[in-house]
C-alpha positions in Angstrom: 6.9 19.0 13.9 6.2 16.1 11.5 6.9 16.0 7.8 3.1 15.9 7.2 0.7 18.8 6.9 -3.0 19.1 6.4 -4.0 17.9 2.9 -1.0 15.6 2.4 -1.5 12.1 1.4 0.2 9.3 3.3 0.2 5.5 3.5 -1.0 3.9 6.7 0.1 0.2 6.7 -2.8 -2.2 6.6 -5.3 0.5 5.6 -3.9 2.1 2.5 -3.6 5.7 1.3 -5.1 8.4 3.4 -5.3 12.1 3.5 -4.2 14.2 6.5 -7.5 15.9 7.4 -6.5 17.8 10.6 -3.7 18.2 13.0 -5.0 18.9 16.4 -3.9 19.1 20.0 -5.8 17.3 22.7 -5.3 17.3 26.4 -5.2 13.9 28.0 -4.6 13.4 31.7 -3.3 17.0 31.9 -0.7 16.6 29.1 -1.1 18.1 25.6 -0.7 15.7 22.7 -0.7 16.3 19.0 -2.8 14.1 16.8 -3.1 13.6 13.1 -6.6 12.9 11.8 -6.2 10.7 8.7 -9.1 9.8 6.4 -8.5 6.5 4.6 -9.4 7.1 0.9 -10.6 3.5 0.2 -13.1 3.3 3.1 -13.6 6.8 4.4 -12.6 5.6 7.8 -11.1 8.3 10.1 -8.1 7.4 12.1 -6.5 9.5 14.9 -2.7 8.9 15.1 -0.7 10.5 17.9 2.2 12.5 16.3 4.6 10.8 18.7 3.6 7.4 17.2 3.9 8.3 13.5 7.1 6.2 13.0 6.0 3.3 15.2 2.7 2.8 13.2 4.5 3.1 9.9 2.8 6.2 8.5 4.8 7.2 5.5 4.8 9.6 2.5 3.9 8.5 -1.0 6.6 7.0 -3.1 9.0 9.0 -5.3 9.5 8.5 -9.0 12.7 6.5 -8.3 10.8 4.2 -6.1 8.1 3.8 -8.8 10.8 2.5 -11.1 11.7 -0.1 -8.5 8.0 -1.1 -8.3 7.9 -1.5 -12.1 11.0 -3.8 -11.9 9.3 -5.9 -9.2 6.1 -6.2 -11.2 8.0 -7.2 -14.3 10.2 -9.8 -12.6 9.0 -13.2 -13.8 12.0 -15.1 -12.4 10.5 -15.7 -9.0 9.8 -18.9 -7.3 6.1 -18.9 -6.4 5.4 -20.4 -3.1 3.8 -23.9 -3.4 2.6 -24.1 0.2 -1.1 -24.3 0.9 -3.2 -21.3 -0.1 -4.0 -20.4 3.6 -0.3 -20.2 4.5 0.4 -18.1 1.4 -2.5 -15.9 2.4 -1.1 -15.3 5.9 2.3 -14.5 4.4 0.9 -12.1 1.9 -1.3 -10.5 4.6 1.8 -9.9 6.7 3.6 -8.4 3.7 0.7 -6.0 2.8 0.5 -4.9 6.5 4.1 -3.7 6.4 2.9 -0.9 4.2 6.0 -1.2 2.0 5.1 -0.5 -1.6 7.7 -3.0 -2.6 6.2 -5.8 -0.5 2.7 -5.0 -1.9 4.1 -5.0 -5.4 5.7 -8.4 -4.8 2.4 -9.8 -3.5 0.6 -8.5 -6.5 3.1 -10.0 -8.9 3.2 -13.3 -7.1 -0.6 -13.7 -7.1 -0.8 -12.5 -10.8 1.8 -15.2 -11.8 0.0 -17.8 -9.7 -3.3 -16.9 -11.3 -1.8 -17.7 -14.7 -1.0 -21.3 -13.6 -4.1 -22.1 -11.5 -7.3 -20.9 -10.1 -6.9 -18.6 -7.1 -8.8 -19.3 -3.9 -11.5 -16.8 -2.9 -9.1 -15.3 -0.3 -6.3 -15.0 -2.8 -8.6 -13.3 -5.2 -9.5 -10.8 -2.5 -5.9 -10.4 -1.6 -5.0 -9.7 -5.3 -7.6 -7.0 -5.5 -6.5 -5.5 -2.2 -2.8 -5.4 -3.3 -3.8 -3.9 -6.6 -6.1 -1.3 -5.0 -3.4 -0.2 -2.5 -0.8 0.0 -5.2 -2.9 1.8 -7.8 -4.2 4.3 -5.2 -0.7 5.3 -4.2 0.7 5.3 -7.7 -2.1 7.5 -9.0 -1.5 10.1 -6.2 2.3 10.2 -6.2 3.8 13.0 -8.1 5.4 12.2 -11.5 4.7 8.5 -11.0 1.7 7.9 -13.2 3.8 8.4 -16.3 6.3 5.7 -15.1 3.5 3.2 -14.8 1.6 4.1 -18.0 4.8 3.7 -20.1 5.1 0.0 -19.5 2.4 -2.2 -21.2 3.5 -5.3 -19.3 2.9 -3.5 -16.0 -0.4 -2.1 -17.3 -1.5 -5.6 -18.0 -0.9 -6.7 -14.4 -2.6 -3.6 -13.0 -5.6 -3.8 -15.3 -6.2 -7.6 -14.9 -9.3 -8.9 -13.1 
């Protein structure tokens, strides 16, 4: 049996945070298969994930308090080289990072776009990407146990998360 149960929140890469709505068994071609029904919180979309594919699709639990501290460190790190390639190449790279589902990659995308925004006007796609990264990160941080306090303690991080 998986680490997830009905009512748990989990991160589905590329879609964001969802809630395990049901765990059901279906018969397909004479074989019984277990499925997790996940409702994506941002969109309300329902996704059926075969239990056998949980690892391969990257479904993971919400972050821990220790991981939240690492996210704070990523967001505060200003000593990063911002990519100077064209906006569409950056956009593809950032999309790939967000689609990994890694909270650390999403935090790095948010930080990089926030720092870039300080220097120049973001393209429409980059603005949408900034909002997407911020939305994914905030949704997870707000649901993860004991993590909200970590984020709220740091004014510098709050500025990044609250920026438009």
